[in-house]
N, C-alpha and C positions, 0 to 999 in steps of 0.2 A: 662242574657238575655233572654226575652220571644218568644217563635218563634211564626208569625202570623198564622189564623189560615182561612182561605178562604170557603166562604158557595157560592151557586151557585143562589144566591137567591139576593146576595150584590153587588151592582155594587157603591160603594163609597168605599172604603180600603184605610185607613188612618195609615201610616208607621212614626214610631220615629226610630233618630238616634240609632241605635244598635240592630234594628228587625231583624231578622232573614224568609228571605221569602222562603217560602217551596218549594221544585220544585214542587210538584204536582200545584200546583197554578201558577207558572211562565209558565209548558208547556201545560196545560189545554187549549182548544181551538186555536189550531195552526195546519196548517197542516204542518208547518217545524220544530216543536218544537225542529230539532239537531242543528238549528241554530239563538241560540239568540242572540236579540242583548240589551243590555243596554243601555242606556241613563242615563240622570245627577241623582244622587242621588241614584243609587244603584253601587254598587262594589262589587268584584267578592273575595271570600277569600281566602286561601290556602288551607283548605276543601272543594273547590270546591263549595261553597253555594254562596248566592247572600243577602249582607247586607244592608239593607237602611243604608247612614251617611247622610242624611236630613229628616227634618220631611215636611209633605204634604201625598199629596194624589197620592195610587200609580195608574197607569197609564197604556195604554197597546192599541198601535198601531198594527194591526192583520198582516198589511203590512211588511213585514222582520221581524215580531217577536218582535217587538220591547217595550221594559217595559221604565217607566223613574218615578220620583217622582213629580208632580208639587205643586209649589212653589212660591209666591209669593216675592222673594229673592229681593231684591235692584239691586245688583251686577251682570250680566250672564257671566256663567263657562262654555267654548266654550266647546262642546262634539260633535266627531269625525258624519259628515252626517248631519248636521243641517244645516240649510238654514236662514244664517245674511245677513242683512245690514248694512255696513258701510262704514264710507268717508277714500279717501285716504291723507294720512297726509305724507306722506315722499312715495321718489322713487330714485332709483340706477337704475346700470346696469342690474341687475339678480332680483328684486324684489319690491314689492311697500310694504310701511307699510300702517297697513287700523284699521283706532278705530274702534272697536267692541261693546264697551259700556264695557269692559274687563277690568281689572287689567292693564294687559298692549296691546300694538300693534298688530295685526295678520301679516304672510307675506301671501304676493301675490304673484307668480313666475310674470313673465312675460311672462311664456310662458303656466301657466296653462289657456289659452282660448281659444277659436274654431280655429282650423288652425292655431295658432300660432307655430312660425319656427324664429331661430335667424336674419333672414330677415324677417322675416314678421310680427310684433308684434304690439298690440294694444300698442299705448303711451295716456295712463291717466294722467291726473294732479293733483296737488293737489288742498283736495275740490271735485275732482269727487268720486256722490255716485254711492255705487258698489254693487249688490247682489250676494251672492256668496256662497259657498258651504264650511265648516270646512272638509279639508280631513285629518287634522291629530290635534289631541289636547289633551298633554302631562300638568300636576297639573307645569312640573319642565321646561317647555322649549315654548317660543310662538308657539302659534295654529299658522296654513296654514291652509290658502284659497285655492279655485280653481274656475274658472267660468264656467264651464261645466260639465257635465254627465260624470261620472268616467265610465263608461258602452258603454256607447254610444259613447264618443268623442263632444257627439254636446252641444253647448250651452242650450238649456230647457230652454231658461227663463235666466238663468243668465246672467252676463253682467253689465256694465251701464244703469242707471238708470236717464233720461233725463227728466225734465219737473216736473211738478206735485208736490207735497208739502212730506212733512216728518214730525209725531208725535211720540212721544213717550209715552207708555204703558210698565202696568205693563207684569211682563217676565207670567203671568200666564194666562191673556186676551189675549196676541201674540197669544201663544199654542191653546186657543180656537178658535179663527180665522181660525187657520190652519183646522179645521175640516169641511170637506165638507158641513158638515151639518148644517156649524152656519146659528143661524136663522138673528141674524142683518143683515150679509150680504146677504143671499136669501130674504132679504122685501126690501134690497136698491136697490137691482138686478132689481124687478120689475117695479121697476119708472124710474131708475137713470144706463143707460150705463156708467161704468166706468173700468176703468184698476188698483191691486193693488196688492203688495209684500211683504207679512209677513215675516218678521224678528224673529227667536226665541233670538233673543236679544231684544225685547222690541221695536224696529221701523217698523211703517209701513207707506212704501210710497202709495200717492194717487195719481192719476191723470183721472181728466174726461176734457169734453168738457167747462167747465166753472170754474170760479171761486168760483161759489154762490157754483156750486155742489158740489165741494171739498171741502167748509168747512161743507159744511151739512152732507158729507159722516164720516168728521173727526170727528164732535159734536155725531154723530148717536154711534159711535165705541166707546167712551171714555167715552159716557151716559148708554154705554150696560152693562158694566160689572158687577155691581152688582143686574140687572134686572132680573126676570123672562122671560118666554114668554110671557105672556100676559100686561104684565108692557113695552117689548118689543118691541112686535107691534104695539102699544096706544103707545110711544113713536117717531118709524119711520113714522106710520101718521101722527103724529101732524107736524112733522117737513117736511114734505112734501108738508102739506096741507099750509107751513108760505112759501112757494118760490114761 
């Protein structure tokens, strides 16, 4: 098993299953190196090393010192801390069953909402669209969800998504849309006011003042997947001019 050597000037690091990631490469450029968070595609080994378990591009987010492997796999695999969009498919006295596009439904406790108590809890119906956070993920169990920030206990944007339109995109594009510097979203925001929620499970909810604007935004997002910055700017300009 060959180890990966990291270079400071390299921005694109491709990993394969079984590649061992050097500790120096994971800990650099982080002020909280001792609090390492592993996302999808990476797994800790018994010898305290970290190994890639799927092929893709190694990614890093300085917030929380989070590392993961980005790839365009077809089926979503839940990972703790990720934000997802799901549809309620069942309900009981203690929890909702939510379809998140994984191999099995996830569980959302009826008290996993801001301010929820046994006497005062939200009442969602089958078919409702929810923006949730994965609170627990295990390959041998159903994922557990929550609709609040575990640190503050506030909703912070999580909860039911009303109105709007949902599209399905690749998992890789969904993660790129979560980047605050994402070009296509910044360009669209210069012309059209809109709301959007992005799930790392490949679902995007878009809401705007008109159906025409919503369709334009959805088309622009889908078209941007394989475009460079120049092509992306031209594509958005062309769509806006046709409004």
